[in-house]
Every structure is written in structure tokens, then in C-alpha cells.
C-alpha positions in Angstrom: 0.0 0.0 0.0 1.1 3.6 -0.7 1.0 6.1 2.2 1.7 9.7 2.6 4.1 10.6 5.4 4.1 14.4 5.7 5.0 15.5 2.1 6.5 12.1 1.1 4.8 9.1 -0.5 6.2 5.7 0.1 5.1 2.1 -0.3 4.6 -0.2 2.7 4.6 -4.0 2.3 3.8 -7.1 4.3 2.3 -5.2 7.2 0.8 -8.4 8.8 4.2 -10.2 8.8 5.1 -11.2 12.3 8.6 -10.0 13.3 8.4 -11.0 16.9 6.8 -14.5 16.9 6.7 -15.1 20.6 4.9 -11.7 21.1 2.9 -11.7 17.8 4.3 -8.2 17.0 4.0 -7.4 13.3 5.8 -5.2 10.9 2.8 -2.9 10.9 3.1 -2.5 14.6 6.9 -1.8 14.2 6.1 0.9 11.8 3.3 2.3 14.1 5.8 2.4 17.0 8.5 4.2 15.1 5.9 6.7 13.8 4.5 7.5 17.2 7.9 7.6 19.0 9.5 9.8 16.2 9.1 13.2 18.1 11.5 12.0 20.8 13.6 9.6 18.7 14.5 11.8 15.7 16.5 14.4 17.6 18.8 11.6 18.7 19.4 10.5 15.1 19.8 14.0 13.7 23.2 14.5 12.0 24.4 11.0 13.1 25.1 8.4 10.5 22.9 5.4 11.2 24.0 1.8 11.2 21.0 -0.5 10.6 20.4 -3.9 12.1 17.8 -5.6 9.8 15.7 -8.6 10.4 13.7 -9.3 7.2 12.4 -12.6 8.5 11.8 -11.6 12.1 13.9 -11.8 15.2 14.3 -15.5 14.9 15.6 -15.4 11.3 18.8 -14.3 9.8 19.8 -10.7 10.3 22.5 -8.4 9.1 24.2 -5.0 9.8 23.8 -2.5 7.0 25.9 0.7 6.9 25.7 1.5 3.2 22.3 3.0 2.3 20.3 0.5 0.1 20.7 1.2 -3.6 16.9 1.0 -4.2 15.8 3.9 -2.0 13.5 6.8 -2.5 15.3 9.8 -4.0 14.4 11.9 -1.1 16.3 9.8 1.5 19.4 11.8 2.5 22.7 10.1 2.7 26.2 11.1 3.7 29.4 9.6 2.2 32.0 9.3 5.0 35.4 7.8 5.3 35.4 4.4 7.0 38.9 3.6 8.3 39.2 0.0 9.5 36.1 -1.2 7.7 35.6 -5.0 8.1 34.6 -5.1 4.5 37.5 -3.1 3.2 35.3 -0.1 2.2 37.2 3.2 2.2 33.9 5.1 2.2 30.4 4.3 3.4 27.2 6.0 2.2 25.2 6.2 5.4 21.5 6.9 5.7 20.8 10.2 7.6 17.5 9.9 9.4 16.4 13.5 9.7 12.7 13.1 8.9 9.7 10.9 9.7 9.4 9.5 6.2 12.9 8.1 6.3 12.2 6.5 9.7 9.0 4.9 8.4 10.9 3.7 5.2 13.5 2.0 7.4 10.9 0.4 9.6 9.3 -1.1 6.4 12.7 -2.6 5.7 12.6 -4.4 9.1 15.5 -2.3 10.3 14.4 -3.0 13.9 17.6 -1.6 15.5 19.2 1.8 14.9 22.7 2.3 16.1 24.6 5.7 16.1 28.0 7.1 17.0 28.7 9.6 19.8 29.5 12.3 17.2 27.7 14.2 14.5 28.5 15.4 11.0 28.3 18.9 9.6 26.3 19.9 6.5 29.2 19.2 4.2 30.1 15.8 5.7 32.8 16.9 8.2 33.1 14.7 11.3 32.7 16.8 14.4 34.3 16.0 17.7 32.3 13.7 20.0 29.5 15.5 21.7 28.5 12.6 23.9 30.3 10.3 26.4 28.9 6.8 27.0 29.6 4.0 29.4 28.2 0.7 28.1 27.5 -1.6 31.0 27.4 -5.3 30.1 26.6 -7.8 32.8 28.4 -11.2 32.9 26.0 -13.9 34.1 24.8 -14.4 36.7 25.0 -10.6 37.0 22.0 -8.7 35.5 20.8 -5.2 34.9 20.4 -5.0 38.7 24.2 -5.1 39.2 24.4 -2.7 36.2 22.2 -0.2 38.1 24.6 -0.3 41.1 27.6 0.4 38.8 25.7 3.1 37.0 25.2 4.9 40.3 29.0 4.7 41.0 29.7 6.2 37.5 27.2 9.0 38.3 29.0 9.7 41.5 32.4 10.0 39.8 30.9 12.3 37.1 29.2 14.4 39.7 32.5 14.9 41.4 33.9 16.1 38.0 30.9 18.5 37.7 29.4 16.5 34.9 25.7 15.7 34.7 24.7 12.3 33.5 21.7 10.2 32.6 20.9 6.6 31.9 19.0 4.3 29.6 18.5 0.6 29.4 20.1 -1.2 26.5 16.8 -2.9 25.8 18.8 -6.1 26.0 20.7 -7.2 29.2 22.5 -4.1 30.2 22.3 -0.3 30.3 24.2 2.8 29.4 25.2 6.0 31.2 25.6 9.1 29.1 26.9 12.6 29.6 27.8 15.5 27.3 31.4 15.1 26.4 33.5 16.6 29.3 36.8 16.2 27.4 38.0 16.1 23.8 39.3 12.5 24.2 36.2 10.8 25.5 37.7 7.3 25.1 40.6 8.1 27.4 38.3 9.8 30.0 35.9 6.9 30.0 38.8 4.4 30.3 40.2 6.2 33.3 36.8 6.2 35.1 36.3 2.5 34.2 39.7 1.4 35.5 39.3 3.4 38.7 35.9 1.8 39.5 37.3 -1.7 38.6 40.1 -1.1 41.2 37.7 0.3 43.8 35.1 -2.5 43.3 37.0 -5.6 42.1 34.2 -8.0 43.0 31.6 -6.0 41.0 33.4 -4.2 38.1 35.7 -5.2 35.3 37.2 -2.8 32.7 38.9 -5.4 30.5 37.6 -7.0 27.3 38.4 -10.6 28.3 35.1 -12.5 28.7 36.6 -14.9 31.2 37.0 -12.0 33.6 33.4 -10.9 33.4 31.6 -13.8 35.2 29.3 -12.3 37.8 30.6 -8.8 37.2 29.7 -5.8 35.1 32.0 -4.9 32.3 32.3 -1.1 31.8 32.9 -0.9 28.0 34.6 2.4 27.7 35.7 1.6 24.2 32.2 2.5 22.9 33.6 6.0 22.7 35.9 5.0 19.9 34.7 7.0 16.9 34.5 3.8 14.8 31.9 2.3 17.2 28.2 2.8 17.5 25.7 2.3 20.3 22.0 1.5 20.1 20.0 4.8 19.9 17.6 5.9 22.6 14.1 4.6 21.8 15.3 2.0 19.3 13.6 -1.3 19.3 15.7 -4.4 20.1 15.5 -7.8 18.5 14.6 -9.8 21.5 11.8 -12.3 22.1 9.6 -9.3 23.1 9.7 -5.9 21.3 11.8 -4.3 24.0 13.2 -0.8 23.7 16.4 1.0 24.7 14.6 3.2 27.2 15.7 6.4 29.0 15.1 6.0 32.7 15.3 8.3 35.8 18.0 7.9 38.4 15.2 7.1 40.9 14.3 4.1 38.7 17.9 3.0 38.5 18.3 3.2 42.3 15.0 1.3 42.9 15.9 -1.6 40.5 15.6 -4.8 42.5 14.9 -7.4 39.7 15.6 -7.2 36.0 12.0 -6.8 35.1 12.0 -3.4 36.8 13.9 -2.0 33.9 12.4 -3.9 30.9 10.1 -1.9 28.7 8.2 -2.9 25.6 7.2 -0.6 22.7 3.7 -0.1 24.1 5.0 0.7 27.5 7.5 3.2 26.2 4.9 5.0 24.2 2.8 5.3 27.4 5.9 6.5 29.4 6.7 9.2 26.9 3.0 10.3 26.9 3.0 10.6 30.7 6.5 11.8 31.6 7.9 13.1 28.3 11.5 12.9 27.2 14.0 11.7 29.8 17.2 11.3 27.7 19.6 14.1 28.3 17.8 15.4 31.4 
């Protein structure tokens, strides 16, 4: 079917296709979610090259990352050609999708691009990469640790940042962990994050680890400071995740982080996030 989104016309297909089998969540519902969440999501995608994680046959089927904009795209979809040093596919340049309007977001949802991942930096109007404007600490729990332990570590990070005069905020990953963000307090955000992570790992050796080795993570929370590397991306606020349920990477309050006692306390599905935004508004960055 053809639909008009603002001043664009695009074709939507297979709206009844179930993308989350255990939940019965269809592609039409994915498109509806992204359409309704767009007012708070689009500002976090603006001027950031988007990496797509596509699930054409649903969350139980084969999936793939996509950095290059699909060749068969509407002519109005804005793209940005950027250098891609260290590309795993040997590409010197990548032609990224720039999601700066609702129609582009709907078009991506129709492609079953369930997850949207972005860097901590933006690009200028002529394609110049700007310095990072965000700092992120990606908290990854090693079983049997869960997001409950991540919440404890998040509060420790907040304390360190507070001591540096830096305000911070949190969101769930929509998967097992969570992230703590701040506006970039230093030009070298990777080094700053690394110092904080290593400090907390030294102060809380039974709870925190700052090294990549998976063997060291059992029962602890890995503070992945390397997500600040300009070549890396993190799931965007309000992005869906490809889990059994249509969970969302959800901004949360510090009170919610402090009150987390069981993992379900910080799990939010698409419908719940829409309801949250309707009642409390935008929480990311505040």
C-alpha cells in the first residue's frame, strides 16, 4: 500500500508479517511504534550516520548489519558519504543513511530495520566529522549478574561524574545491560571513560571489570569504555531491540535506577515506552 508521510509518498509492504513471533508483534506494529515515537527519537538521530540492524524474516531469522544505504531507496532519502577507516569489508567510504525526517524512519521500519545504532559524534552539513558530543559508558553484565548489578555500577559512575561537575543520565540497552551518558567533558572521551572504568574496577573488584576478556566478566559488570571509539556505535535511545519481546532502549530516571531490584523493573516494551513518553515526556539528556 502507498501512504503519505508528511510530504512524502512511500510504499509499505507485508504489514501483517510477524517479526516477533513469541509476542505476535507485526511489521505494521513496528512501523506504528516508530511513527509514534518519532518526536523524541528523531532528535537523537539528527546528523548522526545510522547503522541498521535488519531482520527481514523476524527476530528468529537471519539478520545483518547495514551501513551503506540500500541502492533502491527513495530519491528523497538523505545520505552522507563518509570515510570508514578499518572497515571490516574493506570499504574506504560508506554512504550512510541520515535519518532526519519521519518519512525516512518509516521507510527504514518497512525494511525491518528493527535496531538503529549511532556514534557519539555528528557530521556537519558538508560531511565533516565533528568531535564527539556525547560520552557513553556501556554496562554489560556477565551472568549471573544482570541489569540489577548494572544499576549499582551506573550509580557509581554517576558519583564520579558528579565529582567532576558532569551531569549524567541513563537508559536501558533494551537487552541485558544499560548505558550511562553525559555531554562530552573532554575532547578525548575514550581516554576519559577508560580512566573512570579502570578506577571503578580497582575500587570495586568484585563488581566491576574494565577489560575486554570475557573470562574476567563472570558475575561482574563490564564497563565498556571503548564504545567511545569514533568507529563504534551504540543503540539509539528509543530504538527497538531484536529480543523475544519488542523491548526498547529506554531512558530512565535515576530514581528508577536506584530502585531496581529485579531485571523486570527495567524492561520496557514498545507499548510501555509510548505510554511512558506520553505521561512523563522525554527523559534522555535530562
